[in-house]
N, C-alpha and C positions, 0 to 999 in steps of 0.2 A: 528354493527347496524341493524335492521331489516327492510328487503328487502319492497317494495312497491308493493301489490298485482299483478300480471298478467304484472308488468314491465318487458318487454324485457331485457336481459343481455348486447344486443349493442344497446344502444338507440339512439334516434338521438343526443342527450348531446355527447356521445361516437364520432359516427359519424363526428361531427361537429367539434369537439378538433382534431382528430384525421388527417382529411381535412386542418384545418388550420394551424398545425404544419407543414407538409409538403408543402405548398402551402404559408408559413408564410417565408421560405427561406431554403424553404429544407436543455480502457485498462485493464487489467484482472477485472473480476467477481469475486464477493464472496457469490453469493446466493447458495443454496443446495438443489433444491425439492428433495434430497435424504431422508431430515428428514421429510419432506414433508409428504412424502410416509410412511416413519418409524411411525410415529406418529399421522398420519392422522389427520393434522392440516394444515392451511394455513401459506404461506410463513411469510404473517404480524405479526404471533404469535414472530417470533423474529426479523423482520426486521421494521424500519420504513419505509423507501423504500428502497429493497434492490440495493446496499448491507450493507447500513448503518445499524448497529443493534441498536434496541431498549437495554434498561437496561436488560430483561430477557434473550435476546438474547446474548449480553456481556456477561452473567455468562453461557448458556448453551456453549458458545466456552470455555470459562476457565473451564470450569466441563470436556472437555473432549469431547463434541458433548454428557452432558447427562443433561437431564433435572436436577434442583436443586430438590434434597429428590426423585428421581424419582423410580415408581413402576412398579413392569409390566404389570401391567392394563393399562398404559399408553401406554407402547408397542404393536404396531397392526400387526409387520410384526416378527413373531415368528424367532429368530435366530436359526442357527445350532450348534448343540451342539458338540463339539470337547471333548468327555470325561465325566463320570461320577461326579457328584458332591463329591460321596465319596472317589475320586482321592486325593481330597484336605488334608483327612482326613490320610491318609496313607503317601502323599508326604516327603522325597524322593524317595518312593518305589515306585511312580507311579507318569507319566506326569502330571503335574498340567492342568486340566481341563482349555479351553477355549472355544472362540465362533467365529461365522464366521456370515456376516448379512444374513438376510433371502433372500435377493436377491439382484440380482445385484447392488449394492449400484454407480450407475453412473448417472449422470445429464448432462445437454448440458444448456451452454450458449450461445445463436448465438446474434452480436451486425451488425444491419445495420444500416451506416451514410451517409446522404448527406451532405458536407462538402462547406462551403464557406468561403474562404480568401482570404485575402491582406497583403501584406509585401510591408516596405518599409525602405529602406536602408539612410544612412548620407545625400546622395546627392538628394533626393525624387523621386528616381528611384523606380517605385511602379509596382507590379507583383499579380494578382489578379485571382483567382480560383474561377469558379462560379461553384454551385451546381455539384460536383464530387460524383456521384452516388458510393460509396464503399459499394457494396452489394456483399458479407458482407464484415464487416472492419475485423472482428477477431470471431472466435470459439474458444470455451473452454471446454474441456471434461473433467469434475472434478469425484475423487473417494473419499469420504468419509464417515466415518462411526468408530465403536467400536468392538474391540475384545474383548469381556469379561468386567471383572469387574475392570478393571486397563490400558486397552490399546485402543487407536485409532489411526485411520490415516488418512492422507489427501492426496490427488493428483492433480496437474492441468497439463493438455499438452494444449499448445494455438497455435492455427494457424492463424497468422496476414495476409494480405494482406496490402503492403504497398502502398503509393501514387505515387512511382518510378514504379509502376510494379511487383517489386517482391514481393516475399513472403516468409516467416519462420517460423517453426516450434520449439516452447523450453517448455521444461518441466520447467514451473514454479515453482511447489510445489512438493516436494516428500520427504513427512517427516511421520516418529510414535511417538507416546506420551504414556508417562509411567503416570498414575495418581494416586494419594494418595498412594505414597510409603509409608511413614510412617509419624508420628504424626499426628495433627489434620486433619480432614477432609479438602480437598483443599488446605492444606498447603505447601507441595511439591511437582510438577510435574517435569517431564522432558522431554523434545523432543528433536529430533536430525534428521537431514536431510536436505533440502533445504526448505526456510521456509521465510515467513517475520515477523521478529521479535515483540516478543510483546514489545520492544524499542518502534514502533509505534502506539502502541494499540491507535485507535480511530482518526488515522491522516495520514496512510498511505492508497493508492488506495483503497484497502482490503475494506477499512472500510469509505471509503465517497461519498456520494450518486452522486455529481458530475460525470463527464465523467473526464476531465482535473484533474490529482493530482497537488499537489503543489512543481511545478517544482525549486524554490528557495530552498528547502530543497533536492531532491531527483536530480536534474539535475545541479547543479550546478559544475562545473569544477573548481578544486583547484589547476588545475596546469598551469604554465604560466612561460613566460620569466621572469616577475615582480609578479607575482603570477595571479589566476584568475579572469578573467576579467569577465565573466557573463554565460549563461544558454544554454549548448547545446540540440539538441534533443535526443530521448529515444534510438537511433540509435547508438549515440556514446559509450554506457554506461559508462561514466564518472560522476560520482556523489559524492558530499559531503559527503551525507548518502546513506550504498546500501539497494534497495526498498527491496532484500532479501540476505539471507547470507546461505553458507553453515555451518552449524555448531552443536553445542550443547548447548541446554537454559535449565536452571531451573527457574521455575516461581511458585508462590502460592497468595494464598487471605489469609491473619491473621486477626481473630475478624473481620469477615465479610466486612471489610472496605479498611484496608490497601494492598496494592497489592506491589509487587516485582517481579523483574525479572533481569536475569545475564547471559550473555552468550560467547562463546569466537568462533570463526568463521574464516576459512579459507580466504586468498587472492584470490583473482581469477582475471588475467589479460588478457583481451580481444587485440588484435591485437598490439601484442608486437614489438616496436621499429619500426613502420609506421611511416613515415615520413610525417610531414605537414606542413604547414606555418602558420606564425603571432603567436600567443602563446595559440594556441587549441592544446592538446595533444590528441590523439589517444589509451592510454594506463592508466589504472586508477588501485589504490586498493581496494579491498573490494566489487568491481562488481559484481552482480552473471551472468554476461552476459560474456561468452567467454571459455577459458580452464584453467584448475588448472597449476599453475604455479611452485607447486613444494615448495614452499616459507614454509620456518619453521618458520617465524613471523606469528602470529596470531592477530585479531582485539577484543578487551575485550569491551564488553558493559555490563551496568546495568541501571536498574529506578524504582525508589521509589513514590508511589504517594496514596494519601488519598482521601475516598470519602465522603462528607457528605451529610445527608437526602438521600431520594430516596431509591430505591431497594438496598441490600448489591449487592459486586463485585461477590461474591458468590450466589446469590439469594434469601438471605434470607431477611425477609418482617418483623420478629418479631419487632413489638412495631413502624412502618411504618405502616402508612394509604394512602393506593395509590389508584388513581383513577380507573376508569373501562376502562378507554382507555389507552392499553398499552404502547403508545408511549410517555405521560405524567407521568412527576414527577417533584418535585422541590429538584435539588441537586447541590453541586459544587463539584467538582474534580479537585484536582491539585497537579502536582507532579515535580520532576527533573530527568532529563535522562542524561545520558554519555557514551562516547564510547572513546578508544584510539588503535591507533595502528602504526604499523611500515611496511613502506613500500623499508626497502632497497633493494636492487638488483632488482626491478623493474623500467623500465627507461622508463620516455617520450622524447619525442623528439620533442625540441623547438626552436624556429629562433626568433633573437632582431627585433620587428615590426619598431623599428626605421632605422634598417641598420645601428646604430652605431658600432657593435660586430660584424664582419662576419668572420665564419671560412670557409676558402675554400673546407676543406673537407667533410662538409655539417651542417646539423643542430647541435644544441647544447645537450647533454645527461641531464635530471635533474631527479631524484630522489626524492619522497615523502617520508623522513627519518623516521619522528615520526609527527603524527599529532593525534588532540586530538578535540573532540564535546563536548560542554557542552550544557543546555538548558532546560528550562523552559516549561511544557505544564500544561494548566487550560481547563475546560469544566464546563458550567453553563448552566443546563438546567433548565427553568422555562415555565409549562404546554406546549405549543405548540414550544417554541421557544427553541432551541439550540445552546451557543455562544462558540465557543473555538475556540484555537490556540495555538503557539507553537513563543518561541524566542530561535533560536540558536547561537552560537557562536563557531567558529574554529579557529585552529591555524595549521599550518604547516610548517613544516620545508624543504625548496624546498633546495637541493644542486643542482647546477649545474657543471657541469663538460664538457670540452672537447669535439669536435667531434670524436674524436678517444678514447673516454670514459678513458683517461688514469691520466687528470688532473684535479682534482678539483678547478674550478674558483672561487665559493663564495659556502655559504651556511648561509641562514639565513631565518627567520620566517616571514611567511605571515598570515594576519589574516583575517577574512570575518565575517556577521552578518547578519542572516537573520531572519525574521519573518513573520508568518501569521495571521491572523484574519478572521473568517468564523461563519459566522449566518444560520442556519436552521427553515426553518419555516411551522408547518404545518398547510395547509389553510382549508383544510377541509382533510381525510382519501387519499381520492386519487388525491388532488394536493397538491403541494410541492415548496417551492422556494427555494432559496440558493444564497448566495453573500459571495466573499471573494477578501481579497487585501492581497498583500504579496509585501515585499519589501527585496531586495538582497542586501547591500554594499558588492561589492565584493574586493578580498583581494590587486588588482591594483589598488593603489589610482591614477592612471591616466584616469581610465574611470567612468562614471557616474554611478550612483546604477539601478539595475531593478527595476524596477514598474509593478504589475501586478495585474490585476482585472479579476473575474470569474464570471458570473451570469448564473442560472440555476433556468428551470420552466420543473417542471416532473408532468406528467399526469401516475398516475397508472389505466391503463384500466383493470389488473385484478392485483391479489396478484402476478403474475410471468411474467407479460407481460406490460412495461413502456415504454412509449414517453418522449426524453428530448428536449428542446430548450436550447441551451448552447450557451454563448456571452463570449471570451475570449480576452482581450486585453495586449500584453506585449510592454513596451515601454523602451527604453535605450537611454538618451539625446548622440547623436553623433553618435551610431550606427544603430539605426532603431527602427520602430514601427511594431507589428506583431498584425492581428486581425483576429479572424474568429466566424462566426456562424454555428453552427452544428445544424442539424435536428437527433435524433437519436432513432433505435428504439431497445430495447432489449427485448429478451423472453428467459427464462429458463425453461426447462421443461424435 
């Protein structure tokens, strides 16, 4: 858009929107200004509203942080050469040359939040928090870039201030990528380390414009005396799908339109054998939070999907007429995904919530000896509107043992279903809105489904600074209702 002559960057409209957001009611990000510096381009080249990627940004990520058909002229920061090009011709009599980024490939993302929340239990007791200034709530330090023609890297260190006054620092991502190893361009790539798997491309919190992630998929607790009962908070680290994994993954784009990924990851068990009450469990399989548990069992996952219309998944535009606005296209992407694992040897401690079965020696032991997740993903983009969602079905074989863990009392299969549907709309490049509905039907048939609604208004004050006003309501009959209205400022630099 062409700026109006003599218009000040921080106009009266900017100020009024800022004041309205903070007076109105006063998790990890993925915007990398590293690449804005490397290519001397705006963040909105790749993002509709960060961290959500547009079609070009999605191709850039899958290409190992390289532009489609990238040329040397596009790179404005000259990389540091680690060896002469001539070494390639005499390899293995010389070490293969490589490159380092020309400048320190670091970026910082800061999140400030003002929180209004209320919770009501089944008896109607209500707790309200008015305008809790969480300044800052979270700080992310990123490092990302390329190492020559066929290697890339990404790391994220996150420091979070919790609502109870505690704080913690975690390595959320640390991975190396190896791109275009053989075959047609973009066809075969590998990455390993700790990362958000491509299994969730487009709907994990790294790629959502909203502040709240999809709890129905990523924070459902599958274990319980009669199966999982609902959603736990992030601190519990108990999830039906691991938001991040430690593993090895292969992925690629074939014929510009077909995407595949498959991977294998280790299990990680936080809070091993921590006693709890009710049907909650403080130990999980597949979660990235916690310590290695030396398990020989692995999780296996895969995904296949196809994109009709719009820019190719590798950035190809041949035969496609794209509008000048890079967030717009007319396309439809659909795919299937699956995950399978074995949690034998990792204990959950549970109790019978009815009190009908009590062991005087303490809570019962439970193991998720086999679990599967199968799902369907779809995303439709029409001009300024993007509607996407996932349906997920899960099965867990839960084995219940005595408190001394010597006698198996029962082993049965428990199933759950979850889905979400989200619509994002670009009103104008600085103003965007989003609405999402989620429904989770837990494995424990004695409890009601969990229904969640999430609404977001985002104002991009600049390409790397945004304000969000977000409302979230989570309701489960017989359990209670949680509501929050959050005003959030995020800045990436």
